[in-house]
C-alpha positions as CSV (number, residue, x, y, z in Angstrom):
1,M,-2.3,-22.1,11.2
2,G,0.6,-20.0,12.6
3,V,4.2,-19.4,11.6
4,E,5.4,-23.0,11.4
5,Q,2.4,-24.1,9.3
6,R,2.8,-21.0,7.0
7,K,6.4,-22.1,6.4
8,V,5.1,-25.2,4.7
9,I,3.2,-23.1,2.1
10,I,6.1,-20.8,1.7
11,R,8.4,-23.7,0.8
12,Q,5.7,-25.0,-1.7
13,I,5.5,-21.6,-3.3
14,Q,9.3,-21.3,-3.5
15,E,9.5,-24.7,-5.2
16,K,6.7,-23.9,-7.6
17,R,8.5,-20.7,-8.5
18,G,11.7,-22.5,-9.5
19,N,13.5,-22.5,-6.1
20,S,12.9,-18.8,-5.4
21,R,13.2,-17.1,-2.0
22,L,9.9,-15.7,-0.7
23,I,9.4,-12.8,1.7
24,C,5.8,-11.9,2.7
25,C,4.8,-8.4,3.6
26,L,1.2,-7.5,4.7
27,T,-0.1,-4.3,6.1
28,S,-3.5,-4.0,7.8
29,D,-6.5,-2.8,5.8
30,R,-8.8,-2.5,8.9
31,D,-10.8,0.6,9.3
32,N,-9.4,2.5,12.4
33,A,-6.4,0.1,12.5
34,Q,-4.6,0.4,9.2
35,G,-0.9,-0.3,8.6
36,A,1.1,1.3,5.8
37,L,4.5,1.1,4.1
38,A,6.9,3.1,6.2
39,K,10.7,3.7,6.3
40,D,11.3,1.3,9.2
41,F,10.4,-1.5,6.8
42,L,13.8,-1.1,5.2
43,F,15.7,-2.4,8.1
44,R,13.3,-5.3,8.6
45,F,13.5,-6.3,5.0
46,F,17.3,-6.1,5.2
47,Q,17.3,-8.5,8.1
48,H,15.4,-11.1,6.0
49,L,17.5,-10.5,2.9
50,R,20.9,-10.7,4.5
51,C,20.4,-14.3,5.5
52,T,21.4,-15.5,2.0
53,P,23.7,-14.4,-0.8
54,K,22.3,-12.8,-4.0
55,L,19.7,-15.1,-5.4
56,E,18.7,-16.0,-9.0
57,K,15.0,-15.5,-8.1
58,L,13.5,-13.5,-5.2
59,D,9.8,-13.0,-4.7
60,V,7.8,-10.7,-2.4
61,L,4.2,-11.5,-1.5
62,L,2.6,-8.1,-0.9
63,F,-0.7,-7.0,0.5
64,T,-1.1,-3.3,1.2
65,L,-3.3,-0.3,0.8
66,G,-0.1,1.8,0.2
67,G,1.9,4.2,2.3
68,D,5.0,6.2,1.9
69,T,6.1,6.4,-1.8
70,I,9.8,6.9,-1.0
71,T,9.6,3.7,1.1
72,A,8.0,1.8,-1.7
73,Y,10.7,3.0,-4.1
74,A,13.6,2.3,-1.6
75,L,12.2,-1.2,-0.8
76,S,12.0,-2.1,-4.4
77,R,15.6,-1.0,-5.0
78,L,16.7,-2.8,-1.9
79,V,15.1,-6.1,-3.0
80,R,16.7,-5.7,-6.4
81,G,20.1,-5.7,-4.8
82,F,19.6,-9.3,-3.5
83,G,18.0,-11.0,-6.5
84,K,18.7,-11.2,-10.2
85,K,15.1,-11.8,-11.1
86,I,12.4,-10.2,-8.9
87,G,8.8,-11.3,-8.7
88,V,5.9,-9.7,-6.8
89,L,3.1,-12.1,-5.8
90,V,-0.3,-10.3,-5.3
91,P,-3.0,-12.3,-3.5
92,H,-5.5,-9.4,-3.2
93,L,-4.9,-5.7,-2.7
94,C,-1.6,-4.1,-3.8
95,L,-2.6,-0.5,-4.1
96,S,-0.9,2.9,-4.5
97,G,2.6,2.6,-3.0
98,G,2.2,-1.2,-3.3
99,T,1.7,-0.8,-7.1
100,L,4.8,1.5,-7.2
101,F,6.8,-1.2,-5.5
102,A,5.6,-3.8,-8.0
103,L,6.8,-1.7,-11.0
104,G,10.4,-2.6,-10.0
105,A,9.7,-6.3,-10.4
106,D,10.5,-8.4,-13.5
107,E,7.3,-10.3,-13.1
108,I,4.0,-9.7,-11.3
109,V,1.9,-12.7,-10.3
110,M,-1.7,-11.8,-9.7
111,T,-4.5,-14.1,-8.5
112,R,-7.9,-13.6,-10.1
113,L,-8.8,-11.7,-6.9
114,A,-5.8,-9.4,-7.1
115,T,-5.9,-5.7,-7.9
116,L,-3.3,-3.0,-8.5
117,S,-4.2,0.7,-8.6
118,S,-3.1,4.1,-9.9
119,I,0.0,5.6,-8.3
120,D,-1.1,9.3,-8.4
121,P,0.1,10.8,-5.1
122,S,-1.9,12.6,-2.5
123,L,-0.6,14.7,0.4
124,T,-1.7,15.0,4.0
125,T,0.2,17.9,5.7
126,P,-0.6,20.7,8.2
127,L,-1.4,22.8,5.1
128,N,-4.3,20.6,4.1
129,P,-8.0,21.6,4.5
130,T,-9.6,19.9,7.5
131,A,-12.9,18.2,8.4
132,D,-14.7,17.4,11.7
133,A,-15.4,13.8,10.6
134,P,-12.9,11.3,9.1
135,L,-13.1,9.9,5.6
136,P,-13.7,6.2,5.2
137,G,-10.7,4.2,6.5
138,M,-9.3,7.1,8.6
139,P,-9.2,6.8,12.4
140,M,-11.8,8.6,14.5
141,P,-10.7,12.0,15.7
142,M,-10.4,13.0,19.4
143,P,-13.1,15.4,20.5
144,G,-12.6,18.8,18.9
145,Q,-9.8,17.5,16.7
146,K,-9.7,18.6,13.1
147,I,-8.8,15.9,10.6
148,P,-6.6,16.9,7.6
149,V,-8.3,15.9,4.3
150,P,-5.9,14.3,1.9
151,V,-5.6,16.2,-1.4
152,G,-4.7,14.3,-4.6
153,V,-2.6,15.8,-7.3
154,E,-5.0,14.5,-10.0
155,S,-8.0,16.0,-8.1
156,V,-6.3,19.4,-8.7
157,A,-5.5,18.5,-12.3
158,G,-9.2,17.5,-12.7
159,F,-10.4,20.8,-11.4
160,K,-8.1,22.6,-13.8
161,K,-9.4,20.5,-16.8
162,L,-13.0,21.1,-15.6
163,V,-12.5,24.9,-15.6
164,R,-10.8,25.1,-18.9
165,E,-12.2,22.3,-21.1
166,E,-15.7,21.6,-19.6
167,W,-16.9,24.9,-18.3
168,R,-14.8,26.9,-20.7
169,L,-14.7,29.9,-18.4
170,D,-13.5,33.2,-19.7
171,K,-10.4,34.9,-18.3
172,E,-12.3,36.5,-15.4
173,G,-14.2,33.3,-14.6
174,T,-11.0,31.2,-14.6
175,A,-9.3,33.7,-12.3
176,E,-12.3,33.5,-9.9
177,A,-12.3,29.7,-10.0
178,F,-8.6,29.5,-9.1
179,R,-9.1,32.1,-6.4
180,L,-11.7,29.8,-4.8
181,L,-9.3,26.8,-5.2
182,T,-6.5,28.5,-3.4
183,E,-8.8,29.5,-0.5
184,K,-9.4,25.8,0.1
185,V,-6.0,24.4,-1.0
186,G,-3.2,26.9,-0.3
187,P,-0.6,27.9,-2.9
188,L,2.2,26.1,-1.0
189,L,0.2,22.8,-0.9
190,L,-0.5,23.2,-4.6
191,G,3.2,23.6,-5.3
192,D,4.0,20.5,-3.2
193,L,1.4,18.5,-5.1
194,Q,3.0,19.4,-8.4
195,R,6.4,18.4,-7.0
196,S,5.0,15.1,-5.7
197,K,3.6,14.3,-9.2
198,Q,7.0,15.0,-10.8
199,Q,8.6,12.8,-8.1
200,I,6.2,9.8,-8.6
201,V,6.8,9.9,-12.4
202,R,10.6,9.9,-11.8
203,L,10.4,7.1,-9.2
204,A,8.2,4.8,-11.3
205,T,10.3,5.4,-14.4
206,N,13.5,4.6,-12.5
207,L,12.1,1.4,-11.1
208,M,11.0,0.1,-14.5
209,R,14.5,0.7,-15.9
210,L,15.8,-1.8,-13.3
211,H,14.2,-4.8,-15.0
212,A,16.6,-7.7,-15.9
213,A,15.2,-7.5,-19.4
214,P,14.8,-3.7,-19.8
215,L,11.7,-2.2,-21.4
216,R,11.8,0.3,-24.2
217,E,11.6,3.9,-23.0
218,E,8.4,4.6,-24.9
219,K,6.7,1.7,-23.3
220,I,7.9,2.8,-19.8
221,K,6.5,6.3,-20.5
222,K,3.1,4.9,-21.6
223,I,2.8,2.7,-18.5
224,V,3.8,5.5,-16.1
225,E,1.4,8.0,-17.7
226,T,-1.5,5.5,-17.4
227,L,-0.8,4.7,-13.8
228,V,-0.3,8.3,-12.8
229,S,-3.1,10.1,-14.6
230,G,-4.8,7.8,-17.1
231,L,-7.2,5.9,-14.9
232,G,-9.5,8.7,-13.8
233,S,-9.5,7.8,-10.1
234,H,-7.1,6.9,-7.3
235,D,-9.6,4.2,-6.3
236,Y,-9.7,2.6,-9.7
237,L,-8.8,-1.1,-9.3
238,I,-6.8,-2.9,-12.0
239,G,-7.2,-6.7,-12.4
240,A,-4.7,-9.1,-13.9
241,E,-6.0,-9.1,-17.5
242,E,-6.2,-5.3,-17.6
243,A,-2.8,-4.9,-16.0
244,R,-1.3,-7.2,-18.6
245,N,-3.1,-6.3,-21.8
246,E,-4.1,-2.6,-21.4
247,V,-1.6,-1.1,-19.0
248,G,1.3,-3.2,-20.4
249,L,2.8,-4.6,-17.2
250,R,4.6,-8.0,-17.1
251,V,1.9,-10.0,-15.4
252,A,2.3,-13.8,-15.5
253,Q,-0.3,-16.0,-17.0
254,E,-2.8,-17.8,-14.7
255,D,-1.5,-20.8,-12.8
256,A,-4.3,-22.4,-10.8
257,E,-1.9,-24.4,-8.5
258,L,0.2,-21.3,-7.7
259,E,-2.9,-19.2,-7.2
260,N,-4.3,-21.7,-4.6
261,L,-1.0,-21.6,-2.7
262,I,-0.8,-17.8,-2.7
263,L,-4.4,-17.4,-1.6
264,G,-4.0,-20.1,1.1
265,L,-1.0,-18.2,2.5
266,Y,-2.8,-14.9,2.4
267,E,-5.9,-16.3,4.1
268,D,-3.8,-17.5,7.0
269,F,-2.2,-14.1,7.4
270,A,-5.6,-12.5,7.0
271,E,-7.1,-14.6,9.9
272,E,-4.2,-13.7,12.2
273,M,-4.3,-10.0,11.4
274,E,-8.1,-9.8,11.1
275,L,-7.8,-8.2,7.7
276,G,-10.9,-6.7,6.2
277,I,-12.7,-6.5,9.6
278,P,-13.2,-2.9,10.9
279,F,-11.8,-2.3,14.3
280,N,-14.6,-1.1,16.6
281,P,-13.6,-0.4,20.3
282,M,-17.2,-1.0,21.5
283,E,-16.9,-4.6,20.3
284,V,-13.9,-5.1,22.6
285,F,-16.3,-4.6,25.6
286,Q,-19.2,-6.5,24.0
287,Q,-17.0,-9.6,23.5
288,A,-15.4,-9.4,26.9
289,P,-16.4,-11.7,29.8
290,S,-19.3,-10.4,32.1
291,R,-16.7,-9.1,34.5
292,P,-13.7,-8.2,32.4
293,P,-10.5,-6.9,33.9
294,T,-10.0,-3.2,33.9
295,P,-8.4,-2.1,31.7
296,I,-8.9,-4.6,28.8
297,T,-5.8,-5.2,26.7
298,K,-6.0,-5.5,22.9
299,I,-3.2,-6.2,20.5
300,L,-3.6,-5.0,16.9
301,K,-1.3,-6.5,14.4
302,L,-0.7,-3.8,11.8
303,V,2.2,-5.2,9.8
304,M,3.7,-8.6,9.3
305,I,6.9,-9.4,7.4
306,E,7.7,-13.0,7.3
307,S,10.0,-15.5,5.6
308,L,11.4,-19.0,6.4
309,E,14.2,-17.3,8.4
310,R,12.2,-14.9,10.7
311,S,8.9,-13.2,11.4
312,D,8.5,-9.5,12.3
313,V,5.3,-8.0,13.5
314,W,4.4,-4.4,14.2
315,E,1.9,-4.3,17.0
316,N,-0.1,-1.6,18.8
317,E,-1.0,-2.5,22.3
318,L,-4.1,-0.7,23.6
319,A,-5.7,-0.5,27.0
320,F,-9.5,0.0,27.1
321,V,-10.7,1.6,30.3
322,S,-14.1,2.2,28.7
323,P,-15.5,2.3,25.2
324,N,-14.7,6.0,25.0
325,Q,-11.4,5.9,26.8
326,I,-8.5,4.2,25.1
327,Q,-4.9,4.4,26.2
328,F,-1.9,3.6,23.9
329,R,0.5,1.4,25.9
330,R,3.1,0.9,23.2
331,S,3.8,0.4,19.5
332,H,6.7,-1.8,18.6
333,W,8.2,-4.4,16.4
334,R,8.1,-8.0,17.8
335,K,10.0,-11.0,16.4
């Protein structure tokens, strides 16, 4: 449909939500072309938010696989400064840092397709173990390049539990197990993982204390513990009913008309961003005319932040000389 046609749906959602203000934020989930929550989102969100005074109701439609946790926390606090009641509308995936962002909302509206996830952190640093081939969803490495393997804090905690509670190793066996661990995951990285877990607990707790109708501290603690370490896997997907009844989040009851509007808006963004479609450089040449120009230019839309007032797009512009030779021309925000 495009920007102008999407504005029609945005207005319909705002009216349905009691004259709220809606900002849409979507990051690409494409293999080899993923977008992620990042600190430069703060300025872009601020440019959307500053257009109006503080509102009674402010909604954010969010689709993301996650990203920088500090960004998710800062964005949630930023949005809170412009609205008395904050809602997060989840059409499909709102994972990891996206779920952390949603914890700061007074209400989460999830379609029947929508999923949240755990918020247990993982780290990717120069200290990480490496692999020759990428994990699913990670970009292909350059020839000879080693790919850092993300290490999750709960993976380390699971190893510790395995050694002590399942294997029940004696003192000598436990020492050997942890020696092997530190050979693969260095002591400094283990220390950083512990610090990141403490940080995510603090961030999530602080966001839930911002609610217009505050939750009791014991309920906040239970929710945070569940999302950080109680789900068994970072990939565990939480549907609306489970989020509401088992995790304890403030998830709105189903509304078929609102669900159709949210999914219709998401589907239009998804078509423009080619969400869910792996990016394969070879296909760029296969789909080109019989005598394509050299090089072939390809624009990848990795992030879209859109409201009635403006639209911001983070793009990567690539030049394809051959299927094995790709040049980055530029990465930039475009209005």
